[in-house]
C-alpha positions in Angstrom: -54.2 -11.4 3.9 -51.9 -11.0 6.9 -50.2 -14.3 6.1 -49.6 -13.2 2.5 -48.2 -9.8 3.7 -46.0 -11.6 6.2 -44.6 -13.8 3.4 -43.9 -10.8 1.2 -42.1 -9.1 4.2 -40.0 -12.1 5.0 -39.1 -12.5 1.3 -38.2 -8.9 1.0 -36.0 -9.0 4.1 -34.2 -12.1 2.8 -33.6 -10.4 -0.6 -32.3 -7.3 1.2 -29.9 -9.4 3.4 -28.6 -11.2 0.3 -28.1 -7.9 -1.5 -26.2 -6.5 1.5 -24.0 -9.6 1.6 -23.4 -9.4 -2.1 -22.3 -5.8 -2.1 -20.1 -6.0 1.0 -16.6 -5.8 -0.6 -13.4 -6.6 1.2 -11.4 -3.5 2.1 -9.1 -2.2 -0.6 -7.0 0.9 0.1 -4.4 2.4 2.3 -4.0 2.6 6.1 -1.5 5.0 7.5 -0.4 4.6 11.2 2.3 5.2 13.7 3.9 2.9 16.3 5.2 4.4 19.4 7.5 2.5 21.7 9.0 4.7 24.5 10.4 7.8 22.8 10.6 6.1 19.3 7.9 6.8 16.8 7.8 4.9 13.5 5.4 5.6 10.6 3.9 2.8 8.5 1.6 2.4 5.5 -0.4 -0.7 4.6 -1.5 -1.0 1.0 -4.2 -3.6 0.7 -5.6 -5.4 -2.3 -7.3 -8.8 -1.9 -4.8 -11.3 -0.4 -1.9 -9.0 -0.8 -0.5 -6.4 1.6 2.4 -4.0 1.0 3.9 -2.6 4.2 6.1 0.5 4.0 8.2 1.9 6.8 8.4 5.6 6.5 11.3 7.7 7.8 10.9 11.1 9.6 11.7 12.8 6.3 8.9 10.9 4.6 11.1 8.5 2.7 10.4 4.8 2.3 13.0 3.0 4.3 11.9 -0.6 3.9 9.1 -2.6 2.2 7.5 -5.9 2.9 5.3 -7.7 0.4 2.9 -10.1 2.1 0.8 -12.7 0.3 -1.7 -14.0 2.9 -3.0 -16.8 0.6 0.5 -18.3 -0.1 1.7 -17.3 3.4 4.9 -15.7 2.0 6.8 -12.5 3.0 9.3 -10.7 0.8 11.5 -7.9 2.2 12.7 -5.2 -0.1 15.4 -2.6 0.3 14.7 0.4 -1.9 18.1 1.9 -1.2 20.1 -1.2 -2.0 17.7 -2.4 -4.7 17.6 -5.9 -3.2 14.9 -8.3 -2.1 14.9 -11.4 0.0 12.4 -14.1 1.1 11.6 -13.9 4.8 11.4 -17.4 6.4 8.8 -18.0 9.1 10.9 -19.8 11.8 9.0 -18.7 15.0 6.8 -21.1 16.8 3.3 -19.7 17.9 3.3 -18.2 21.4 0.7 -19.5 23.8 -0.7 -17.0 26.3 -3.4 -17.1 28.9 -5.8 -14.2 28.4 -9.2 -12.9 29.3 -11.1 -10.9 26.7 -13.7 -8.2 27.4 -15.7 -6.6 24.6 -17.3 -3.4 25.9 -20.0 -1.2 24.6 -17.7 1.9 24.7 -17.5 3.6 21.4 -15.1 6.2 20.0 -14.9 8.1 16.6 -11.6 7.6 14.9 -10.5 8.3 11.3 -14.1 8.4 10.1 -15.1 5.1 11.9 -17.1 4.3 15.0 -14.7 2.1 17.0 -15.6 -0.4 19.8 -13.4 -0.9 22.8 -12.0 -4.4 23.4 -9.7 -5.3 26.3 -7.4 -8.3 26.5 -5.6 -9.1 29.8 -2.9 -11.6 30.8 -1.7 -11.8 34.4 1.2 -14.2 33.6 2.4 -11.9 30.8 1.9 -8.7 32.9 0.0 -7.1 30.0 -3.3 -5.3 29.3 -4.1 -4.6 25.6 -6.8 -2.1 24.7 -8.0 -2.1 21.1 -10.4 0.3 19.5 -11.7 -1.7 16.5 -13.5 -0.6 13.4 -15.5 -2.9 11.2 -15.3 -2.4 7.4 -14.6 -5.9 5.9 -11.0 -5.7 7.0 -10.7 -9.3 6.0 -7.0 -9.1 5.3 -5.9 -8.3 8.9 -6.1 -11.6 10.7 -4.4 -13.6 7.8 -1.8 -10.8 7.7 -1.0 -11.3 11.4 -0.9 -15.1 11.0 1.4 -14.8 8.0 3.8 -12.3 9.7 3.7 -14.4 12.9 5.2 -11.7 15.0 6.0 -12.1 18.7 5.0 -8.6 19.8 2.0 -8.5 22.2 -0.1 -6.2 20.0 -0.3 -9.0 17.4 -0.3 -12.0 19.7 -3.1 -10.7 21.9 -5.3 -9.7 19.0 -5.2 -13.2 17.7 -6.5 -14.4 21.0 -9.8 -12.7 20.4 -12.7 -14.8 19.1 -14.7 -13.3 16.3 -11.8 -11.0 15.3 -12.5 -11.3 11.6 -13.3 -8.3 9.5 -12.2 -5.7 12.0 -9.0 -3.5 12.3 -7.8 -1.8 15.5 -7.5 1.9 14.7 -5.9 2.3 18.1 -4.0 -0.4 20.1 -2.5 0.4 23.5 -0.2 -2.0 25.3 0.3 -1.5 29.0 1.7 -3.3 32.0 -0.8 -4.3 34.6 0.3 -1.3 36.7 -0.8 1.0 33.9 2.6 1.9 32.4 2.4 2.2 28.6 4.7 -0.1 26.6 3.6 0.6 23.0 0.9 2.3 21.0 -0.4 1.7 17.4 -2.6 4.5 16.1 -4.1 4.9 12.6 -4.0 8.4 11.3 -5.7 8.0 8.0 -7.8 5.4 6.1 -8.2 5.8 2.3 -10.5 3.4 0.4 -9.5 3.2 -3.2 -8.3 0.7 -5.9 -4.7 -0.2 -5.7 -2.4 -1.0 -8.6 -1.3 -4.6 -8.8 2.3 -3.5 -9.5 2.6 -2.2 -5.9 2.6 -5.8 -4.7 5.3 -7.0 -7.1 9.1 -6.9 -6.8 10.3 -3.9 -8.7 12.1 -4.4 -12.0 15.9 -4.3 -11.7 16.0 -5.5 -8.1 18.3 -8.4 -7.3 17.7 -11.2 -4.8 19.9 -11.2 -1.7 21.4 -14.6 -1.1 22.7 -15.6 2.3 26.1 -17.2 2.2 
């Protein structure tokens, strides 16, 4: 009898795990955040749908200053100027940056934008940097491919890619400091909205012309 019950319990657990895996959908929606570097504060919005991400830079008056359309499957980036009605392909010319780091995943937790976030710390003596990330897990599968496609040189991105098991999480707060504690930059998510996104958001608008370099 106990053996039969145990078999039913194991089978039920397996079905439950499969059902959970099947219903876990990749994040689709909008992330609104600010980047602070010294006295300069810039606002951004990420629109996410599958392999595509639309990045908007927002002015202090709430106007869209610039747009980047990123396809993480094809590894392409297209920059769009709403004001000039132009777009251009952004080539990826930068070589990956190698950094020596140590990674510490702590048990410290903080509530942010409706998520429970875990504190991760990445340090590099040679780079004179300490990066503190408060990460949320919600099938943010787009984020690591996004960083790899953008291939930026800033430490917030470079150091995050140094972390093993960084898939499916998003740092709702990232603080870059020198080893003496002086703050260099801060990325902070203000709002997360989970909702379906229109495919047209990730397309070049009609009537926009391609900018060609001479």
